[in-house]
One Martini backbone bead per residue (centre of mass of N, CA, C, O) as a GRO file, in nm:
protein
  150
    1UNK     BB    1   2.109  -0.936   0.179
    2UNK     BB    2   2.297  -0.718   0.381
    3UNK     BB    3   2.064  -0.531   0.405
    4UNK     BB    4   1.816  -0.402   0.605
    5UNK     BB    5   1.489  -0.360   0.588
    6UNK     BB    6   1.204  -0.163   0.664
    7UNK     BB    7   1.025  -0.322   0.435
    8UNK     BB    8   0.751  -0.548   0.340
    9UNK     BB    9   0.607  -0.720   0.038
   10UNK     BB   10   0.370  -0.948  -0.084
   11UNK     BB   11   0.320  -1.084  -0.425
   12UNK     BB   12   0.168  -1.166  -0.740
   13UNK     BB   13   0.287  -0.946  -0.969
   14UNK     BB   14   0.306  -1.146  -1.253
   15UNK     BB   15   0.104  -1.418  -1.253
   16UNK     BB   16   0.275  -1.722  -1.183
   17UNK     BB   17   0.218  -1.811  -0.856
   18UNK     BB   18   0.443  -1.638  -0.736
   19UNK     BB   19   0.597  -1.470  -0.502
   20UNK     BB   20   0.684  -1.148  -0.448
   21UNK     BB   21   0.908  -0.861  -0.366
   22UNK     BB   22   0.894  -0.577  -0.157
   23UNK     BB   23   1.147  -0.320  -0.090
   24UNK     BB   24   1.252  -0.130   0.178
   25UNK     BB   25   1.567   0.067   0.218
   26UNK     BB   26   1.524   0.351   0.252
   27UNK     BB   27   1.705   0.600   0.285
   28UNK     BB   28   1.973   0.764   0.179
   29UNK     BB   29   2.301   0.592   0.165
   30UNK     BB   30   2.601   0.568   0.123
   31UNK     BB   31   2.641   0.288  -0.081
   32UNK     BB   32   2.334   0.227  -0.068
   33UNK     BB   33   2.031   0.111  -0.090
   34UNK     BB   34   1.730   0.282  -0.197
   35UNK     BB   35   1.412   0.246  -0.162
   36UNK     BB   36   1.216   0.088  -0.407
   37UNK     BB   37   1.198  -0.261  -0.443
   38UNK     BB   38   1.231  -0.557  -0.657
   39UNK     BB   39   1.164  -0.929  -0.648
   40UNK     BB   40   1.146  -1.183  -0.902
   41UNK     BB   41   1.188  -1.497  -0.898
   42UNK     BB   42   1.514  -1.471  -0.868
   43UNK     BB   43   1.596  -1.216  -0.984
   44UNK     BB   44   1.664  -0.918  -1.022
   45UNK     BB   45   1.713  -0.616  -0.899
   46UNK     BB   46   1.452  -0.347  -0.885
   47UNK     BB   47   1.398  -0.022  -0.914
   48UNK     BB   48   1.101   0.178  -0.866
   49UNK     BB   49   1.192   0.392  -0.628
   50UNK     BB   50   1.364   0.646  -0.449
   51UNK     BB   51   1.143   0.647  -0.252
   52UNK     BB   52   1.047   0.594   0.067
   53UNK     BB   53   0.816   0.411   0.211
   54UNK     BB   54   0.562   0.373   0.465
   55UNK     BB   55   0.367   0.191   0.301
   56UNK     BB   56   0.236  -0.162   0.221
   57UNK     BB   57   0.039  -0.335  -0.029
   58UNK     BB   58  -0.144  -0.619  -0.155
   59UNK     BB   59  -0.354  -0.676  -0.458
   60UNK     BB   60  -0.628  -0.738  -0.669
   61UNK     BB   61  -0.757  -0.440  -0.804
   62UNK     BB   62  -0.861  -0.554  -1.117
   63UNK     BB   63  -0.927  -0.885  -1.150
   64UNK     BB   64  -0.665  -1.045  -1.311
   65UNK     BB   65  -0.479  -1.231  -1.092
   66UNK     BB   66  -0.286  -0.976  -1.033
   67UNK     BB   67  -0.086  -0.825  -0.822
   68UNK     BB   68  -0.094  -0.528  -0.663
   69UNK     BB   69   0.044  -0.207  -0.541
   70UNK     BB   70   0.016  -0.030  -0.233
   71UNK     BB   71   0.155   0.313  -0.179
   72UNK     BB   72   0.305   0.500   0.078
   73UNK     BB   73   0.482   0.832   0.053
   74UNK     BB   74   0.344   1.027   0.212
   75UNK     BB   75   0.253   1.363   0.244
   76UNK     BB   76   0.387   1.461  -0.028
   77UNK     BB   77   0.252   1.208  -0.218
   78UNK     BB   78   0.092   0.966  -0.113
   79UNK     BB   79  -0.129   0.744  -0.274
   80UNK     BB   80  -0.032   0.437  -0.447
   81UNK     BB   81  -0.025   0.243  -0.756
   82UNK     BB   82   0.086  -0.074  -0.885
   83UNK     BB   83   0.016  -0.198  -1.192
   84UNK     BB   84   0.103  -0.494  -1.323
   85UNK     BB   85   0.403  -0.425  -1.340
   86UNK     BB   86   0.402  -0.094  -1.454
   87UNK     BB   87   0.187   0.129  -1.343
   88UNK     BB   88   0.109   0.449  -1.213
   89UNK     BB   89  -0.133   0.564  -0.948
   90UNK     BB   90  -0.327   0.784  -0.794
   91UNK     BB   91  -0.542   0.768  -0.521
   92UNK     BB   92  -0.422   0.978  -0.276
   93UNK     BB   93  -0.311   1.258  -0.109
   94UNK     BB   94  -0.299   1.114   0.139
   95UNK     BB   95  -0.151   0.983   0.452
   96UNK     BB   96  -0.172   0.692   0.606
   97UNK     BB   97  -0.152   0.497   0.893
   98UNK     BB   98  -0.306   0.264   0.732
   99UNK     BB   99  -0.305  -0.055   0.544
  100UNK     BB  100  -0.544  -0.223   0.317
  101UNK     BB  101  -0.662  -0.514   0.148
  102UNK     BB  102  -0.986  -0.614   0.000
  103UNK     BB  103  -1.321  -0.761   0.018
  104UNK     BB  104  -1.534  -0.504   0.126
  105UNK     BB  105  -1.801  -0.558  -0.078
  106UNK     BB  106  -1.852  -0.875  -0.155
  107UNK     BB  107  -1.755  -0.935  -0.481
  108UNK     BB  108  -1.516  -1.147  -0.501
  109UNK     BB  109  -1.325  -0.889  -0.522
  110UNK     BB  110  -1.117  -0.656  -0.630
  111UNK     BB  111  -1.055  -0.301  -0.594
  112UNK     BB  112  -0.997   0.045  -0.563
  113UNK     BB  113  -1.242   0.035  -0.341
  114UNK     BB  114  -1.049  -0.186  -0.159
  115UNK     BB  115  -0.901   0.049  -0.010
  116UNK     BB  116  -0.771   0.104   0.309
  117UNK     BB  117  -0.742   0.414   0.491
  118UNK     BB  118  -0.596   0.561   0.785
  119UNK     BB  119  -0.645   0.895   0.910
  120UNK     BB  120  -0.528   1.152   1.108
  121UNK     BB  121  -0.620   1.439   1.228
  122UNK     BB  122  -0.437   1.715   1.331
  123UNK     BB  123  -0.684   1.874   1.502
  124UNK     BB  124  -0.779   1.569   1.602
  125UNK     BB  125  -0.695   1.301   1.791
  126UNK     BB  126  -0.994   1.143   1.752
  127UNK     BB  127  -0.975   1.133   1.458
  128UNK     BB  128  -1.110   0.914   1.192
  129UNK     BB  129  -1.038   0.846   0.863
  130UNK     BB  130  -1.156   0.749   0.543
  131UNK     BB  131  -1.097   0.609   0.178
  132UNK     BB  132  -1.329   0.443   0.118
  133UNK     BB  133  -1.518   0.329  -0.144
  134UNK     BB  134  -1.832   0.197  -0.156
  135UNK     BB  135  -1.834   0.134   0.162
  136UNK     BB  136  -1.827  -0.024   0.475
  137UNK     BB  137  -1.688   0.108   0.785
  138UNK     BB  138  -1.547   0.034   1.082
  139UNK     BB  139  -1.485   0.279   1.333
  140UNK     BB  140  -1.239   0.395   1.574
  141UNK     BB  141  -1.152   0.577   1.842
  142UNK     BB  142  -0.945   0.661   2.117
  143UNK     BB  143  -1.231   0.643   2.297
  144UNK     BB  144  -1.410   0.387   2.181
  145UNK     BB  145  -1.578   0.472   1.952
  146UNK     BB  146  -1.832   0.422   1.695
  147UNK     BB  147  -1.898   0.388   1.335
  148UNK     BB  148  -2.077   0.408   1.048
  149UNK     BB  149  -1.939   0.448   0.711
  150UNK     BB  150  -1.999   0.525   0.375
   0.00000   0.00000   0.00000
């Protein structure tokens, strides 16, 4: 494509064993694609959402062998997942500063509780919060201290 994307994420979104790509083309500019798009296995481009995401990650959140997308649409929209190439579900109302998926609880699989997002509190430059559920996460603030949080 002739337009440079602002962000990319890859994962096997349709479960066929080949990675697909999610592309953030950024905010609307006259005559140019904008928002969130996907391209699966050399197929046509499909627009998923008109708003441009701030962060994207992929992982098999429901354990079915097919990657799902976790997408942060910023403070106005929050954090969402796009499950199995079909439905949207809101995960959290806050917008994280960083985003990752993985087997955080050692269950040998992903789940919606294995999405880590780190958000900095507006009233305390040192505060780092997480919305990982049912897991233990090591966090460090900007002053170098750390703590284990349930």
